[in-house]
LUMBA-523882 format. One record per residue (C-alpha): residue in three letters; x, y, z. Coordinates in steps of 0.001 Angstrom, whole numbers, plus 500000, padded with zeros to 6 digits. Example, Ala and Ser with C-alpha at 12.3 -4.5 7.8 and 13.67 -1.06 7.14 Angstrom:
! residues 2
Ala512300495500507800Ser513670498940507140
***
This chain:
! residues 468
Unk784264027661938755Unk787173025191938322Unk789982027669938446Unk793726026966937819Unk796070028824940139Unk799848028457938935Unk802644029082942348Unk801651028506945568Unk803569031248947551Unk801747033928949203Unk799588035314946483Unk798734032207945348Unk798370030134949090Unk796476033764949699Unk794365033382947323Unk793801029906947605Unk792377030343951445Unk789441033096949855Unk788364031040946933Unk787880027141948239Unk784853027404951667Unk782850029073948733Unk782583026042947069Unk785320026461943438Unk787112023525941954Unk791139024511942603Unk793996022865941274Unk797344024248942252Unk800306023820940774Unk803635024396941540Unk807819022990941498Unk807657022583946033Unk806368019545946842Unk806015020102950491Unk804618023626949492Unk801659022359947853Unk801673019262950459Unk801647022182953031Unk798907023073950835Unk796862020133950501Unk796717019043954099Unk794779022312954992Unk792686023092952315Unk790046020885950249Unk792128021034946762Unk793611019150944487Unk797891019709943615Unk800138019363940615Unk803491019382941213Unk805945020761938297Unk806595024402935664Unk803529026074935717Unk804795026513932343Unk805046023732930753Unk802000022322928627Unk801978018739930029Unk801632020388933688Unk799135023040932731Unk797036019481930812Unk797476017669933817Unk796405020058936318Unk792955020167933695Unk793736023069931570Unk791116021458929544Unk788382022613930729Unk789264024759933169Unk787473028758933354Unk790041030194934882Unk793520030550935103Unk795521032713937399Unk799237032202937855Unk801103034038940685Unk803980032412940652Unk807132035025941387Unk809043034294937647Unk807136036920934968Unk808397035645932435Unk806239031407933051Unk803335033687934184Unk802449034726930750Unk804636031685928978Unk801671029912930906Unk798636032612929795Unk800259032830926837Unk799488028350926064Unk796151028166928502Unk794765030569924548Unk796152028738922708Unk796468025184922797Unk793576024581926005Unk791141027725925057Unk790939028744928514Unk788317032010928510Unk789507033914931285Unk793665034296932247Unk795066036682935055Unk798955037028935410Unk800698038008938201Unk803191040757936319Unk806585042445938255Unk808925044147936092Unk807926047687935496Unk810355047815931938Unk807009044843930732Unk804044046995932502Unk805550049854930208Unk804363048372927172Unk800621046441927555Unk800795046074922846Unk802400042889925358Unk800122041341927255Unk797641041705924332Unk795071038198922249Unk797607038641920218Unk800213038731921920Unk800855036599924967Unk796655036388925282Unk797107038149929748Unk793449039343929475Unk793982040732933081Unk797817041634935485Unk797933042093938718Unk801225044382939777Unk802089043522943110Unk804246046635943446Unk802041048833941136Unk798798047829944475Unk801502047806947892Unk802281051409946874Unk799163052696945758Unk797900051593949144Unk800683052754950981Unk800544056502949061Unk797475056796950592Unk798022054976954543Unk800537058140954223Unk797617061456952677Unk795774060156955188Unk798379059080958836Unk795280059432960770Unk793889056035958978Unk794341052431958945Unk792740051093955705Unk791523053744952886Unk790922052096949800Unk789105053394946522Unk785755053106944167Unk784302054626941184Unk788068055699939654Unk788382057199942772Unk785737059135943363Unk784700057168946835Unk787187056114949091Unk785785053894952248Unk788793054132955521Unk789189052227958364Unk790423054573961436Unk789941054414965332Unk787654057623966833Unk789316058836969514Unk788268062297971214Unk786656063289967631Unk782603065121968004Unk781454061172967542Unk783028059318970494Unk780966059076972715Unk777539059473970790Unk775066058530968487Unk775563057666964596Unk772242059742963959Unk774036062305965184Unk776506062443962439Unk774996063948958918Unk773451066658960983Unk777050068022962586Unk778455067580958993Unk775499069694957806Unk775924072642959890Unk779316072886960239Unk780177072954956464Unk778987074637953314Unk777926073029949974Unk779323071535947400Unk780729073168945059Unk781109069979942607Unk777578069994940736Unk778003065804941466Unk778857065730945172Unk776063065690947110Unk776249068321950456Unk778414066122953035Unk777446063529953485Unk779254060132955405Unk777691055937955983Unk779507054112959220Unk779388050746957265Unk780711048799959913Unk781871048498963700Unk784594046346964744Unk785007046354968711Unk787000043922970053Unk787576042500967873Unk783595041553967397Unk781911043450964686Unk779108045198965831Unk776373045534963299Unk775186049865963361Unk772901051771963311Unk771316055165964113Unk771541054799968083Unk775161052912967688Unk777644054467970328Unk780731054733968961Unk782745054551971482Unk787471055219971887Unk789126052093970546Unk785873050740967857Unk787764049661964519Unk784818052172961976Unk784706051507958413Unk782693054622956698Unk782051055807952855Unk782041058840951503Unk783499060465948731Unk787064061025948213Unk786921065286948579Unk785191064944951618Unk787877062414954085Unk789103064836955562Unk785854066536956537Unk784954062983958227Unk787871061939959850Unk788097064901961657Unk784583063361963521Unk786456060343964137Unk789676061644965507Unk790457065480966978Unk793916064961966272Unk794545066030962557Unk798297065074961866Unk800004066742958709Unk802852065100956456Unk806078066660955472Unk808226064782956005Unk808603060864954883Unk811702058129955101Unk811498054395953648Unk813457051727954750Unk814479049879951081Unk815310051051947986Unk813720047907945753Unk811156048285943830Unk807745049085946090Unk810458051837948251Unk811602053373944421Unk808628053110943352Unk807004054504946015Unk809775057621946422Unk809330058276943181Unk805354058894943464Unk805581061191946961Unk808753062836946594Unk806278066512944678Unk803838066886947958Unk806709065194950644Unk810199065288952419Unk811618062633951291Unk814377060842952761Unk815341056184952017Unk818012054292952503Unk818911051206951098Unk821930049367952108Unk823625048861948822Unk826213051717947243Unk826015050585943744Unk821794050380944612Unk821738053833946048Unk823918055351943862Unk821438053882940345Unk818554055028942596Unk819554059246943184Unk820154059810939794Unk816586058376938910Unk814428060414941518Unk814879064159941664Unk814525064669944776Unk814779062126947591Unk817696062509949295Unk819475058671949666Unk820945057218952435Unk823677054184951589Unk823205052158955105Unk821514049877957796Unk818304051572958530Unk818086049132961821Unk821395051829962788Unk819780053899965415Unk823375055766964981Unk822090056349961457Unk818559057223962246Unk819578059414965222Unk822042061552962406Unk819198061221960098Unk815985062914962152Unk813864060018962179Unk812386061563965486Unk811358064085963060Unk809438062088960592Unk805710061796959968Unk805633058505958642Unk808612056096958231Unk807951053025955451Unk810089050244955822Unk809786047734953531Unk812109045823952765Unk812930042193951202Unk813359040833954930Unk810301040732957583Unk813243040838960576Unk815373044340959056Unk811411045356959133Unk809755044253962092Unk813397045655963626Unk813737048632962216Unk810535050020962585Unk810032049337966086Unk813513051248966775Unk811845054622963754Unk808845054439966444Unk811110054299969460Unk813146057087968481Unk809994059430968205Unk808779058475964592Unk805963059439963828Unk803319057182962231Unk805911053868961045Unk804852051568958169Unk806468047777957953Unk805608044945954596Unk805986042196956503Unk805302038925953845Unk804513036037956720Unk800857036803957785Unk800692035211961233Unk803439038394961504Unk800887040507960156Unk798488039439962487Unk800313039689965585Unk801957043247964815Unk799472044681963476Unk797963047777966043Unk800710047670968233Unk803728049648968148Unk803730049447964371Unk800927051177963411Unk800702049386959992Unk801927045930958988Unk801148045593955555Unk801035042064953345Unk801906041780949981Unk799802038983949387Unk796757040938950773Unk797105043867948448Unk797332042099945568Unk794506039824946938Unk791698042339945422Unk792315042302942419Unk792418038479941731Unk788623038532943723Unk787953040808940820Unk787746038910938540Unk786345036230940060Unk783636037066942079Unk780039036462940081Unk778162039461939597Unk779647042686937849Unk782340043440939603Unk784403046837939261Unk786708046649941854Unk786313044345945346Unk789049044793948243Unk790060042328951044Unk789458044143954311Unk790607042842958126Unk793540040822956656Unk790939038573953915Unk788164038095957373Unk786249040822955696Unk785537042545951801Unk783981045163950252Unk783634045806946705Unk781923047565944412Unk778749046099941901Unk776952047653939295Unk773402045849939067Unk771694045300936017Unk768057044470934960Unk764409046349936599Unk761683046291939731Unk760951042936937908Unk764104040765936994Unk766215042712940196Unk766597042085943295Unk767616045762944097Unk766643047596941120Unk764060050098942018Unk763727049802946316Unk764310051624948639Unk767881050186950405Unk765106049031953771Unk763241047621951734Unk766699045043950536Unk766926041768952279Unk771052041734952951Unk772584039203955018Unk772739040519959151Unk775589042663958893Unk776238043869955106Unk776059047097954233Unk775372049665951015Unk777950052353952656Unk777246054501948408Unk776605054927945298Unk778875056228942097Unk775850056789939755Unk777240058097936413Unk779408061493937264Unk777433061845940915Unk778242060309944449Unk775482059039946792Unk775968058194950579Unk773313055106950948Unk770899055763953650Unk767268053813954209Unk765371055445952383Unk767855055330949142Unk766295054368946054Unk768346052373943393Unk768622052442940337Unk768969050415937519Unk773552050244936450Unk774581052009939880Unk777670051311941357Unk776829050294945148Unk780007049986946917Unk779092047002949784Unk780151045883952505Unk780648042700954167Unk782262042361957267Unk782200038527956934Unk784073036894953966Unk781981033915954559Unk778465035470953531Unk779854036413949571Unk777951034465948402Unk775086035715949375Unk774982039066948378Unk776160037469944688Unk772903035835944719Unk771405039269945857Unk772815039895942637Unk771752037843940092Unk769130039669937623Unk765928037041936411Unk766140036024932914Unk763661038463931994Unk766370040677931860Unk767582038723929026
***
């Protein structure tokens, strides 16, 4: 696929890194020649230096025969104009734009074919806010991602003291059913879950029924959303409840998160700008807005940071986020989440004193990949800082034209380590086991432990000519 990426920032660079190894023809466009030179040294791609919304620059980048344009510059207007030009002048089939301003997001008609011709809109602020909210809803989790419009979730957790620690995985299913009543929702099966992957000391362990869970493992499991908390109790003895949340930073992400949390939790928000803090105080309903510096130990002490169940550092400054998170943790805050733009910082900090180091670029990659991957992809999530992926794919065809339909999972030649964790079948949620049969139009939730395996998974999804 021939793809033009506009913007060599964190999102564009991460996207290029994800796609360049998958036999795609990538061209990067940016006004910063130094950024482009650095990318060209690391990856096999073309670069064009110039304004992303200029027709001559787009033509130089190969827009006349491009399959897709991904506009992820820092400027919303540039991204929208580039998409409009891509449609009007070059007839590029697929246009994706990163849009940050909420004013634009509230008027979806702007993105229609008759207006700015944006086929898919990506909002980093919305993706990051939703991501953090799920982590707050499940404070014991390292990562939580949604499938099947929120009916199925994949959760990463480090087991500690739960029933499963030191036991074989095959005991989990019987234990869950023994201790739980039948579901009230007719679309849910009895309480069940599937462990899709285990990472032990950063090495993948392919789980089967005889696999024994150890303390400190990073376990990815799939379950119906209604069952997540019950399955979490199998993994961890503690059942931490969240009542109080403190947010450092009242920017787009911080203010949006406060608005989404304040109906459920007691929320405090710290912002250094007095004028902006006043605007936030008027806009938010019950959030207590404070003026100050989140790295100020005295302020955190005055506001009882030690009583906070979750502390979120969401300013635009990586160093401030790191320092305020470390300080909050040392002073007694429960779970700390830090927004970190630099990928090298994320790798260094994740899982240490800072419970979750979150990269906005990585949170945004999944929605972009959803529209780029081959096959009928409903959702794609980037996991383990881009090393792994989870996807919701729709299977088509029949037993003659598909390698999946009409077969039990044990009969499918899946790449090593790849697991089908669950199936959304209409409104029904089915946890996948070795004898589960795949039916036409099933939505499969697939875990891919190494993104280099993605092309093999895509090939497995191909439908033979008989289907057409």
